[in-house]
Steps between C-alpha positions, in 0.01 A plus 500: 500500500544788270834676448422779749421256785824308445700820556343576837579358841246450775505651849635182662791490255570868562512435876747218437710742293499740795605219735796397284602863446479566871720201583760599242480871572527449876798266478707685237619780733572250777707283265690808386565612858604149604737474204664829595537391863624156398823648368627483855509182703551133440337294229247365752410851617450608140266209436292569809450866412372438151330159525161601643417785259638293212286197593187712526585661165532157341160406639369801309666360188322168541169681547571708189567197282182334626308819425656538157437137406124530549429857386545751223851617425381844611578401858874529425512874433240568770705316763826661386360855513343448842817333630699809406253717688501278810881485494507880502247519785673241720846639421382847599316388816765265639828632360432862400591429136441782254469499122540778243137498386289361785171553317602285203631229735171485689319466169733213410625677189853603593 
């Protein structure tokens, strides 16, 4: 491989990046909402409210480390930027969250 090829990722890897970003981005607003709601209630209630989104988020972490271990380091910034965008989208759709510069958030550059 030449230097240019080693810096590129293939379509399958990009789809995996989207999958990880989607898992993280979808669960981040739910973890945040569960953490806010968990301030009230017993310890067991707190655990129940946050456990499912947290467990799914951790599954995304496992997938990310598997992806990172077998691909270019470029997947890190790609996944992080897309995660930020998906977090914005899911936060907006499910919780009505707003940000100061929505355009930059969607681009993953805020």
